[in-house]
Every structure is written in structure tokens, then in C-alpha cells.
C-alpha positions, 0 to 999 in steps of 0.5 A, spaced: 723 169 274 724 162 271 735 164 257 741 159 246 746 160 242 750 157 237 752 159 230 748 160 224 751 154 221 751 149 227 744 151 228 742 149 221 745 142 222 741 141 228 735 144 225 735 139 220 736 133 225 730 136 229 726 136 223 727 129 222 725 127 229 720 132 231 718 134 224 718 140 221 712 143 219 711 150 216 714 155 221 711 162 223 716 168 222 719 170 229 723 176 227 721 180 233 725 175 237 731 174 232 732 181 232 731 183 239 726 188 242 731 193 240 731 192 233 738 190 232 740 186 226 742 179 228 748 179 222 754 181 226 760 181 220 766 178 222 764 175 228 765 167 230 768 165 223 772 159 225 774 155 219 775 148 223 768 149 226 765 151 219 768 145 216 765 140 221 759 143 221 758 143 213 759 136 214 754 135 219 749 140 215 750 135 208 749 129 212 743 132 216 740 135 209 741 128 206 736 125 211 731 131 210 726 127 206 725 122 212 721 128 216 714 126 213 715 120 217 714 123 224 709 129 222 704 127 227 709 129 233 706 133 238 712 138 239 714 138 232 712 146 230 714 148 237 722 145 236 722 147 229 720 154 231 725 155 236 731 152 232 729 157 226 729 163 231 736 161 234 738 159 227 737 166 225 742 169 230 749 170 230 753 171 236 757 177 238 761 175 244 758 179 248 756 175 254 750 179 256 747 181 249 748 174 247 745 171 253 739 175 252 738 174 245 739 167 245 734 166 251 728 169 249 727 164 243 729 159 248 724 161 253 719 161 247 720 154 245 719 152 252 712 156 253 710 153 246 712 146 248 708 147 255 702 150 251 702 144 246 702 139 253 696 143 255 692 142 249 694 134 248 696 132 255 693 128 260 697 128 266 695 133 272 702 134 275 705 135 268 699 140 266 701 144 272 708 144 271 706 147 264 702 152 267 708 154 271 713 154 265 708 159 261 707 164 267 715 164 269 718 164 262 713 169 259 715 174 265 722 173 264 722 174 256 718 181 258 724 183 263 729 181 257 726 185 252 726 191 256 733 189 258 735 189 250 732 196 249 736 199 254 742 196 253 743 198 246 749 195 241 753 189 243 760 190 247 765 186 245 771 184 250 777 180 250 774 174 252 769 174 246 771 167 243 771 163 249 764 166 250 761 164 243 764 157 244 761 156 251 754 158 248 755 154 242 757 148 246 751 148 250 746 149 244 749 143 240 748 139 246 741 141 247 740 140 240 743 133 240 739 131 246 732 133 244 733 129 238 729 123 241 724 118 237 717 120 239 714 115 243 707 116 242 705 119 249 705 126 249 706 126 256 712 122 256 715 126 250 714 133 253 718 131 259 724 127 255 724 134 251 724 139 256 729 136 261 735 137 256 732 144 254 732 146 261 739 143 262 741 148 256 738 154 260 742 152 266 749 151 262 748 158 259 746 161 265 752 158 268 756 161 262 753 168 264 755 168 271 762 166 269 763 172 265 758 177 267 758 183 272 751 185 270 747 185 277 740 184 273 742 178 269 746 175 274 740 175 278 736 172 273 741 167 271 741 164 278 733 164 278 734 160 272 739 155 275 735 154 281 728 153 278 729 149 272 734 144 277 728 143 281 723 142 275 728 137 272 728 133 278 721 133 278 721 131 271 726 125 272 722 123 278 716 123 274 719 119 268 722 114 273 715 112 276 
């Protein structure tokens, strides 16, 4: 098997930033991922209400919203809809502080975002090595999504522990970093833009997997996290080598 998360307010700001750069178009509704396979509501009242973080993120949201009118300048970017869709799905979830539950619920739309980008590359890309990588990503991450959806169905409701605040903060930081680093200026080369966007996308999955390994005792998820780290580090190295040519 080849799993993001941030608070609703953080992702609202990051979503607008990505829309400015990657171009937001109409977004299909992916409520099946936002809600999780078990159908649990993503609105968890009372979790993650940090005043200082709220203040900073509200400022970021306002500044990004002011630039929203610029999004149409880049509406031909190949991966616009892919990134908008992923960020919207993540925007719709609120973390609980359950390291296992949040990891899976965040990683499902995160994986789907990688699949969508890979499918876009298969339609528009020209580099044979990258096309092979895209096919590998689709196969591996579809299988992982199926496993995660089955895990959610079996798991039930989230279980909040004493380390919930640290877990939420760790996942939020990983997601914030990914959003910032994926905010690239399109080059016009779909092959290069795929690589430049996928590297921070993979890095966020690795960071999330490391958080899972730090706090979780779930054997199945730990095995998944270890696989994600191993395989996506390998793919990152390949993409960095490709960029350096």
C-alpha cells in the first residue's frame, strides 16, 4: 500500500491561496470522503477552538480573500481542479484529536488529491517516466483508500485522549506547510508542475505518517504509515532527480 489535516479556518485560508495560484474552478462535492466511509459527521463541537490560532488564521483568510479576484488569471493551470477539490474536502473536516481517526479521515482526501493529479498528468503529460510514476500512484493510493474506508467503518466514533491537543497541532502544522509549499506559480510545463506540486504533497503525507507512528498503537495503521513513508520517500527522490536534469 502506498494518508491531512488542518482546522477548518486554516484550510479556508490555504484553499483561497491555492485557488489564486492553481486556479479554482467548480468543485464537485466529495462528501463521501469528507464524512468518512462510516458516515460520521465531520462537525465535532468543542474540538480545536484555539483563540490565538483563530486570530492569525482569520487575518490570513482576509488577506487571501482580498486576492481571490486574481484567480482567473491562472485558470488554465492543469492541476487547478485537482487541488481545489482536495483542499475543499479537507476544509470540510474538523479534527477530533484522535490520532488514528484523524489520520485516516485526512489521508483519504489527501490520497484522492494525488490520484486526481496523476490522472491529469496521464491526460496531458508527455514524459514517459512521469507517466509511469502517475500510474503507480493511482494503483497504490486507490488500494490504500479502500483499506482506510474499511478501517473507518470498523472503527466507529473517535476516541479522544489526553494528547489530543498535540495531535491536532501536529496534523495542522503538516497541512499548513503543504498548502504553502504547493502554492507554486505555474510554469506552463505540465510535467514540471506535476513534480513541483507532488513533492510537497508527498512530504505532507510522510509528516502525517510520522505523527501517527509517534502516538498510535494501531498495528494496521502503523504498517500503512511505514509503507507511506518508505514508498513516498522513494518517489520524492525520483522526482527530485528528475527536476535536477
